[in-house]
C-alpha positions, 0 to 999 in steps of 0.5 A: 492209130494214135500217131495218126490221129494224135490232133485229137488227143488231149495234150495236158489236162486243161487240154479238153475237147469243145465244139461250137456245133450245138448249144447245151440247154437244160430243159427245167420245165415251169420249175422256178429257178433256185439260188442259194447264198454262198457258204461262208469260208475262212479267207484262205480258202475265198482266195484259193477259190478266187485263183482257181476261178480265174484260172478256169475262166483264162483257159475258157472252161468257164465263163461268167454268168448272171442265171437266176439258177445259183448254187454255193460252191463246197470246198473239199480238203485234199487228205494227205 
């Protein structure tokens, strides 16, 4: 079954499914937009974040937005 339908399977970790058939919306009612300032971080983590964002943009997984809604990124170090 998988061999007959291999085109629907991911070929890598960044190979995600997408569709242009619908437009996603998050309904917030009449809530006012919430925007938080970024957390302070050291230059090494800031550069890591810049590289990750660039990579995700190039892969088409994220895109730039000018939304009034914003939340800070939390970088969690891997153990071991």
